[in-house]
DSSP file (Angstrom, degrees, kcal/mol; ACC not computed):
  #  RESIDUE AA STRUCTURE BP1 BP2  ACC     N-H-->O    O-->H-N    N-H-->O    O-->H-N    TCO  KAPPA ALPHA  PHI   PSI    X-CA   Y-CA   Z-CA
    1    1 A X              0   0    0      0, 0.0     2,-0.0     0, 0.0     0, 0.0   0.000 360.0 360.0 360.0 124.9   98.6   72.8   82.1
    2    2 A X        -     0   0    0      1,-0.1     2,-0.1     0, 0.0     0, 0.0  -0.334 360.0-101.0 -71.2 149.9  100.9   73.3   85.1
    3    3 A X        -     0   0    0      1,-0.1     2,-0.2    -2,-0.0    -1,-0.1  -0.413  35.4-117.6 -67.0 142.0   99.6   74.6   88.4
    4    4 A X        -     0   0    0     -2,-0.1     2,-0.1     1,-0.1    -1,-0.1  -0.567  36.0-103.0 -75.1 143.4  100.2   78.3   89.1
    5    5 A X        -     0   0    0     -2,-0.2     2,-0.1     1,-0.1    -1,-0.1  -0.419  41.1-105.4 -66.4 144.2  102.4   78.9   92.2
    6    6 A X        -     0   0    0      1,-0.1    -1,-0.1    -2,-0.1     3,-0.1  -0.441  38.4-106.0 -68.0 140.3  100.4   80.0   95.2
    7    7 A X        -     0   0    0      1,-0.1     2,-0.1    -2,-0.1    -1,-0.1  -0.333  43.5 -95.9 -64.1 151.1  100.7   83.7   96.0
    8    8 A X        -     0   0    0      1,-0.1     2,-0.2    -3,-0.1    -1,-0.1  -0.439  37.1-120.9 -69.7 138.5  102.9   84.5   99.0
    9    9 A X        -     0   0    0     -2,-0.1    -1,-0.1     1,-0.1    29,-0.0  -0.522  27.9-115.0 -74.5 145.5  101.0   85.0  102.3
   10   10 A X        -     0   0    0     -2,-0.2     2,-0.3     1,-0.0    -1,-0.1  -0.296  28.8-131.5 -70.6 167.8  101.5   88.3  104.0
   11   11 A X    >   -     0   0    0     26,-0.0     3,-2.2    24,-0.0    24,-0.2  -0.923  29.7 -87.9-121.4 149.5  103.2   88.4  107.4
   12   12 A X  T 3  S+     0   0    0     -2,-0.3    24,-0.2     1,-0.3     3,-0.1  -0.285 116.7  38.9 -53.9 136.5  102.2   90.1  110.6
   13   13 A X  T 3  S+     0   0    0     22,-2.7    -1,-0.3     1,-0.4     2,-0.2   0.201  85.7 129.0 102.6 -13.4  103.5   93.7  110.6
   14   14 A X    <   -     0   0    0     -3,-2.2    21,-2.6    21,-0.1     2,-0.7  -0.483  56.1-137.9 -72.6 144.4  102.8   94.2  106.9
   15   15 A X  E     -A   34   0A   0     19,-0.2    62,-3.1    -2,-0.2     2,-0.2  -0.925  30.7-168.5-101.8 111.4  100.8   97.2  105.8
   16   16 A X  E     -AB  33  76A   0     17,-3.1    17,-2.7    -2,-0.7     2,-0.6  -0.649  23.5-134.5-103.1 155.1   98.4   96.0  103.2
   17   17 A X  E     -AB  32  75A   0     58,-3.0    58,-0.6    -2,-0.2     2,-0.6  -0.953  24.2-159.4-106.8 113.9   96.1   97.9  100.8
   18   18 A X  E     +A   31   0A   0     13,-2.9    13,-2.2    -2,-0.6     2,-0.2  -0.838  30.2 134.5 -99.7 121.9   92.7   96.3  100.8
   19   19 A X  S >> S-     0   0    0     -2,-0.6     4,-1.5    54,-0.3     3,-1.4  -0.707  70.5 -57.8-146.1-163.8   90.5   96.9   97.8
   20   20 A X  T 34 S+     0   0    0      6,-0.4     7,-0.2     7,-0.3     6,-0.1   0.719 124.8  64.7 -61.5 -23.1   88.2   95.2   95.4
   21   21 A X  T 34 S+     0   0    0      1,-0.2    -1,-0.3    52,-0.2    53,-0.2   0.828 105.5  45.1 -68.7 -30.4   91.0   92.8   94.3
   22   22 A X  T <4 S-     0   0    0     -3,-1.4    48,-2.8     1,-0.3     2,-0.3   0.868 137.9 -19.2 -79.6 -38.4   91.0   91.3   97.8
   23   23 A X    ><  -     0   0    0     -4,-1.5     3,-2.1    46,-0.2    -1,-0.3  -0.901  56.9-121.8-168.5 141.4   87.2   91.1   98.1
   24   24 A X  G >  S+     0   0    0      1,-0.3     3,-1.6    -2,-0.3     4,-0.3   0.774 107.4  70.0 -59.6 -26.6   84.3   92.6   96.3
   25   25 A X  G 3  S+     0   0    0      1,-0.3    -1,-0.3     2,-0.1     4,-0.2   0.693 100.5  47.5 -66.0 -16.3   83.0   94.0   99.6
   26   26 A X  G <  S+     0   0    0     -3,-2.1    -6,-0.4    -7,-0.3    -1,-0.3   0.271  81.5 100.2-105.8  10.9   85.9   96.5   99.6
   27   27 A X  S <  S+     0   0    0     -3,-1.6     3,-0.4    -8,-0.3    -7,-0.3   0.867  84.5  44.2 -66.0 -38.3   85.6   97.7   96.0
   28   28 A X  S    S+     0   0    0     -4,-0.3     2,-0.3     1,-0.2    -1,-0.2   0.838 125.5  27.8 -77.9 -33.1   83.9  101.0   96.9
   29   29 A X  S    S-     0   0    0     -4,-0.2    -1,-0.2     2,-0.0    -2,-0.1  -0.692  73.9-171.6-133.4  81.4   86.0  102.0   99.9
   30   30 A X        +     0   0    0     -3,-0.4     2,-0.3    -2,-0.3   -11,-0.2  -0.331  14.2 178.2 -67.8 156.7   89.6  100.7   99.8
   31   31 A X  E     -A   18   0A   0    -13,-2.2   -13,-2.9    -5,-0.0     2,-0.3  -0.992  33.2 -99.4-155.9 157.5   91.7  101.2  102.9
   32   32 A X  E     -AC  17  55A   0     23,-0.5    23,-2.3    -2,-0.3     2,-0.4  -0.614  36.6-164.8 -79.8 145.2   95.1  100.5  104.5
   33   33 A X  E     -AC  16  54A   0    -17,-2.7   -17,-3.1    -2,-0.3     2,-0.7  -0.975  13.8-149.0-138.4 117.4   95.2   97.6  106.8
   34   34 A X  E     -AC  15  53A   0     19,-2.5    19,-2.4    -2,-0.4     2,-0.3  -0.797  27.5-132.6 -89.2 114.7   98.0   96.8  109.3
   35   35 A X  E     + C   0  52A   0    -21,-2.6   -22,-2.7    -2,-0.7    17,-0.3  -0.504  34.0 167.8 -76.6 126.1   98.1   93.0  109.7
   36   36 A X  E     -     0   0A   0     15,-2.9     2,-0.3     1,-0.4    16,-0.2   0.812  65.2 -13.7 -99.1 -47.0   98.3   91.6  113.2
   37   37 A X  E     - C   0  51A   0     14,-2.0    14,-2.7   -26,-0.1     2,-0.5  -0.995  50.2-130.0-155.4 158.3   97.6   87.9  112.6
   38   38 A X  E     - C   0  50A   0     -2,-0.3    12,-0.2    12,-0.2     2,-0.1  -0.963  33.7-130.7-108.6 123.5   96.5   85.4  110.0
   39   39 A X        -     0   0    0     10,-2.0    10,-0.3    -2,-0.5    64,-0.0  -0.400   3.7-139.3 -72.0 151.8   93.8   83.0  111.4
   40   40 A X        +     0   0    0     -2,-0.1    -1,-0.1     8,-0.1     3,-0.0   0.166  54.4 137.4 -96.6  17.5   94.4   79.3  110.9
   41   41 A X        -     0   0    0      8,-0.1     2,-0.4     1,-0.1     8,-0.2  -0.308  62.0-110.0 -65.6 146.5   90.7   78.6  110.1
   42   42 A X        +     0   0    0      6,-0.1     2,-0.2     3,-0.0    -1,-0.1  -0.656  54.1 156.8 -76.1 127.7   89.8   76.3  107.2
   43   43 A X        -     0   0    0     -2,-0.4     3,-0.1     4,-0.2     5,-0.0  -0.700  46.5 -54.2-137.2-173.2   88.3   78.3  104.4
   44   44 A X  S >  S-     0   0    0     -2,-0.2     3,-2.0     1,-0.1    -1,-0.1  -0.356  74.1 -83.3 -64.5 151.4   87.8   78.2  100.6
   45   45 A X  T 3  S+     0   0    0      1,-0.3    -1,-0.1    -3,-0.1     3,-0.1  -0.371 117.3  16.1 -59.3 128.1   90.9   77.6   98.6
   46   46 A X  T 3  S+     0   0    0      1,-0.3    25,-2.6    -2,-0.1    26,-0.5   0.443 106.5 102.2  88.7   1.0   92.8   80.9   98.0
   47   47 A X  E <   + D   0  70A   0     -3,-2.0     2,-0.3    23,-0.3    -1,-0.3  -0.883  45.0 179.4-117.6 149.1   90.9   82.8  100.8
   48   48 A X  E     - D   0  69A   0     21,-2.7    21,-2.6    -2,-0.3     2,-0.5  -0.978  27.4-123.4-144.2 157.2   92.1   83.7  104.3
   49   49 A X  E     - D   0  68A   0    -10,-0.3   -10,-2.0    -2,-0.3     2,-0.3  -0.889  31.6-171.0 -98.8 131.4   90.9   85.5  107.5
   50   50 A X  E     -CD  38  67A   0     17,-2.9    17,-2.5    -2,-0.5     2,-0.4  -0.919  12.6-154.8-120.7 148.0   93.1   88.3  108.7
   51   51 A X  E     +CD  37  66A   0    -14,-2.7   -15,-2.9    -2,-0.3   -14,-2.0  -0.979  39.4 112.1-118.5 137.7   93.0   90.3  111.9
   52   52 A X  E     -CD  35  65A   0     13,-2.4    13,-2.6    -2,-0.4     2,-0.5  -0.941  61.4 -60.9-173.9-164.4   94.4   93.8  111.9
   53   53 A X  E     -CD  34  64A   0    -19,-2.4   -19,-2.5    -2,-0.3     2,-0.6  -0.913  33.3-141.4-110.7 124.3   93.9   97.5  112.2
   54   54 A X  E     -CD  33  63A   0      9,-3.2     8,-3.4    -2,-0.5     9,-1.3  -0.752  32.1-160.8 -81.0 119.3   91.9   99.5  109.7
   55   55 A X  E     -CD  32  61A   0    -23,-2.3   -23,-0.5    -2,-0.6     6,-0.2  -0.650  12.7-134.1-105.9 158.0   93.8  102.8  109.3
   56   56 A X    >   -     0   0    0      4,-2.3     3,-1.6    -2,-0.2    -1,-0.1  -0.351  46.4 -84.1 -94.4-173.9   92.9  106.2  108.0
   57   57 A X  T 3  S+     0   0    0      1,-0.3    25,-0.5    -2,-0.1    -2,-0.0   0.668 129.1  52.4 -69.0 -15.7   95.0  108.2  105.5
   58   58 A X  T 3  S-     0   0    0      2,-0.1    -1,-0.3    23,-0.1     3,-0.1   0.413 120.1-104.8 -97.7   1.0   97.2  109.6  108.4
   59   59 A X  S <  S+     0   0    0     -3,-1.6    26,-0.3     1,-0.3     2,-0.2   0.487  74.7 140.2  89.2   3.8   98.0  106.1  109.8
   60   60 A X        -     0   0    0     24,-0.1    -4,-2.3     1,-0.1     2,-0.4  -0.559  58.8-107.8 -80.0 146.0   95.7  106.5  112.8
   61   61 A X  E     +D   55   0A   0     -6,-0.2    -6,-0.2    -2,-0.2     3,-0.1  -0.590  33.1 178.5 -76.4 125.8   93.6  103.4  113.8
   62   62 A X  E     -     0   0A   0     -8,-3.4     2,-0.3    -2,-0.4    -1,-0.2   0.846  67.6 -28.8 -88.9 -43.8   90.0  103.6  113.0
   63   63 A X  E     -D   54   0A   0     -9,-1.3    -9,-3.2     2,-0.0     2,-0.4  -0.974  54.2-112.3-166.6 157.7   89.1  100.2  114.3
   64   64 A X  E     +D   53   0A   0     -2,-0.3     2,-0.3   -11,-0.2   -11,-0.2  -0.824  50.6 162.2 -92.1 134.9   90.4   96.7  114.9
   65   65 A X  E     -D   52   0A   0    -13,-2.6   -13,-2.4    -2,-0.4     2,-0.4  -0.979  39.6-127.5-152.5 161.9   88.7   94.2  112.6
   66   66 A X  E     -D   51   0A   0     -2,-0.3     2,-0.3   -15,-0.2   -15,-0.2  -0.934  30.8-171.7-109.6 136.7   88.8   90.7  111.0
   67   67 A X  E     -D   50   0A   0    -17,-2.5   -17,-2.9    -2,-0.4     2,-0.6  -0.951  21.3-139.6-132.5 151.6   88.4   90.5  107.3
   68   68 A X  E     +D   49   0A   0     -2,-0.3     2,-0.3   -19,-0.2   -19,-0.2  -0.950  39.7 160.0-111.4 115.5   88.0   87.6  104.8
   69   69 A X  E     -D   48   0A   0    -21,-2.6   -21,-2.7    -2,-0.6     2,-0.4  -0.875  44.3-102.4-137.9 162.7   90.0   88.1  101.6
   70   70 A X  E >   -D   47   0A   0    -48,-2.8     3,-0.9    -2,-0.3     4,-0.4  -0.751  25.1-142.5 -84.8 130.9   91.6   86.4   98.6
   71   71 A X  G >  S+     0   0    0    -25,-2.6     3,-1.5    -2,-0.4    -1,-0.1   0.894 100.6  57.7 -59.6 -40.9   95.3   85.9   99.0
   72   72 A X  G 3  S+     0   0    0    -26,-0.5    -1,-0.2     1,-0.3   -50,-0.1   0.734 103.8  53.9 -65.2 -21.8   95.9   86.7   95.3
   73   73 A X  G <  S+     0   0    0     -3,-0.9   -51,-0.3   -51,-0.2   -54,-0.3   0.462  84.9 105.8 -92.4  -1.3   94.2   90.1   95.7
   74   74 A X    <   +     0   0    0     -3,-1.5     2,-0.3    -4,-0.4   -56,-0.1  -0.570  42.2 169.2 -81.7 141.0   96.4   91.3   98.6
   75   75 A X  E     -B   17   0A   0    -58,-0.6   -58,-3.0    -2,-0.3     2,-0.1  -0.989  37.0 -99.2-146.0 155.0   99.1   93.9   97.9
   76   76 A X  E     -B   16   0A   0     -2,-0.3   -60,-0.3   -60,-0.3     3,-0.1  -0.422  40.2-113.1 -71.4 145.9  101.4   96.0  100.1
   77   77 A X        -     0   0    0    -62,-3.1   -62,-0.1     1,-0.1    -1,-0.1  -0.385  50.9 -77.4 -70.0 157.1  100.4   99.6  100.8
   78   78 A X    >   -     0   0    0      1,-0.1     3,-2.0     2,-0.1    -1,-0.1  -0.269  40.0-121.4 -56.3 143.4  102.7  102.2   99.2
   79   79 A X  T 3  S+     0   0    0      1,-0.3    -1,-0.1    -3,-0.1    -2,-0.1   0.778 110.8  60.7 -59.1 -27.4  105.9  102.7  101.2
   80   80 A X  T 3  S+     0   0    0      2,-0.1    -1,-0.3     3,-0.0     2,-0.2   0.611  77.6 109.9 -78.2 -11.3  105.0  106.4  101.8
   81   81 A X  S <  S-     0   0    0     -3,-2.0   -23,-0.1     1,-0.1   -24,-0.1  -0.457  80.4-106.9 -68.1 133.6  101.8  105.6  103.6
   82   82 A X        -     0   0    0    -25,-0.5     2,-0.2    -2,-0.2    -1,-0.1  -0.328  32.2-139.5 -60.7 137.4  102.0  106.5  107.3
   83   83 A X        -     0   0    0      1,-0.1     3,-0.1   -25,-0.1    -1,-0.1  -0.584  28.6 -91.1 -91.9 160.0  102.2  103.4  109.6
   84   84 A X        -     0   0    0     -2,-0.2     2,-0.2     1,-0.1   -24,-0.1  -0.266  53.3 -82.9 -67.8 159.2  100.3  103.2  112.9
   85   85 A X    >>  -     0   0    0    -26,-0.3     4,-2.0     1,-0.1     3,-0.6  -0.444  39.1-133.3 -60.5 126.4  102.0  104.4  116.1
   86   86 A X  H 3> S+     0   0    0      1,-0.3     4,-2.4     2,-0.2     5,-0.2   0.867 103.2  54.4 -55.9 -39.8  104.1  101.5  117.3
   87   87 A X  H 3> S+     0   0    0      1,-0.2     4,-1.5     2,-0.2    -1,-0.3   0.882 108.6  49.9 -61.8 -37.2  102.9  101.7  120.9
   88   88 A X  H <> S+     0   0    0     -3,-0.6     4,-1.2     1,-0.2    -2,-0.2   0.945 115.3  39.3 -69.2 -48.4   99.3  101.4  119.8
   89   89 A X  H  X S+     0   0    0     -4,-2.0     4,-2.0     1,-0.2    -2,-0.2   0.815 110.6  59.2 -76.5 -26.3   99.6   98.4  117.5
   90   90 A X  H  X S+     0   0    0     -4,-2.4     4,-2.8    -5,-0.3     5,-0.2   0.895 103.7  52.2 -66.6 -37.0  102.0   96.6  119.9
   91   91 A X  H  X S+     0   0    0     -4,-1.5     4,-1.2    -5,-0.2    -1,-0.2   0.887 110.4  49.4 -62.2 -36.8   99.4   96.7  122.6
   92   92 A X  H  < S+     0   0    0     -4,-1.2    -2,-0.2     1,-0.2    -1,-0.2   0.876 116.8  40.5 -69.1 -37.0   97.0   95.1  120.1
   93   93 A X  H  < S+     0   0    0     -4,-2.0    -2,-0.2     1,-0.2    -1,-0.2   0.868 114.4  49.9 -80.1 -37.8   99.4   92.4  119.2
   94   94 A X  H  < S+     0   0    0     -4,-2.8    -2,-0.2    -5,-0.2    -1,-0.2   0.709  81.2 110.1 -80.8 -21.3  100.9   91.6  122.6
   95   95 A X  S  < S-     0   0    0     -4,-1.2    -3,-0.0    -5,-0.2    -4,-0.0  -0.135  87.3 -85.1 -56.2 151.9   97.6   91.2  124.5
   96   96 A X        -     0   0    0      1,-0.0     2,-0.4     2,-0.0    -1,-0.1  -0.325  56.9-164.9 -59.1 137.5   96.8   87.6  125.6
   97   97 A X        -     0   0    0     -3,-0.1     2,-0.4    -4,-0.0    -1,-0.0  -0.986  25.7-179.2-136.9 135.0   95.0   85.9  122.8
   98   98 A X        -     0   0    0     -2,-0.4     2,-0.2     0, 0.0    -2,-0.0  -0.988  36.4-121.3-127.9 121.9   93.0   82.8  122.3
   99   99 A X        -     0   0    0     -2,-0.4    -2,-0.0     1,-0.1   -60,-0.0  -0.406  31.1-116.5 -65.3 129.2   91.8   82.1  118.7
  100  100 A X        -     0   0    0     -2,-0.2    -1,-0.1     1,-0.1     3,-0.1  -0.186  18.2-119.0 -61.7 159.4   88.0   81.9  118.5
  101  101 A X  S    S+     0   0    0      1,-0.1     2,-0.3     2,-0.1    -1,-0.1   0.763  92.2  10.4 -71.7 -25.4   86.5   78.6  117.4
  102  102 A X  S    S-     0   0    0    -61,-0.1    -1,-0.1     0, 0.0    -2,-0.1  -0.954  94.6 -75.5-149.2 164.2   84.9   80.2  114.3
  103  103 A X        -     0   0    0     -2,-0.3     2,-0.2     1,-0.1    -2,-0.1  -0.260  41.7-129.7 -63.6 148.0   84.9   83.5  112.3
  104  104 A X        -     0   0    0      1,-0.1     2,-0.2    -4,-0.0    -1,-0.1  -0.637  30.1-101.6 -89.1 156.0   83.2   86.5  113.7
  105  105 A X        -     0   0    0     -2,-0.2     2,-0.2     2,-0.0   -39,-0.1  -0.569  38.4-157.8 -74.6 141.2   80.9   88.5  111.5
  106  106 A X              0   0    0     -2,-0.2   -39,-0.1   -41,-0.1   -41,-0.0  -0.663 360.0 360.0-111.4 173.2   82.3   91.6  110.0
  107  107 A X              0   0    0     -2,-0.2    -2,-0.0     0, 0.0    -1,-0.0   0.502 360.0 360.0 -63.9 360.0   80.5   94.7  108.7
């Protein structure tokens, strides 16, 4: 049986829809997530750590967070969903950054 091609990784700047397909912890409350960076940490095959902005239905930032998700479960948010204010997310992306040695705990 031939190997399935790996799903494409998202890129910083993508607006993702995070739900139960990405991780069971998000099944009850899916949300839009503006991707800032993909961590280079070694994880289980098919899983990645992402950092970004958890948005509300109007595109306003609720919080900045890191999440652990399955690549195959990621999908882009609908094109009509409001994006965050560029000035706000650019400040989050441009700040000086040093990648932590290990993952932080999330909620």
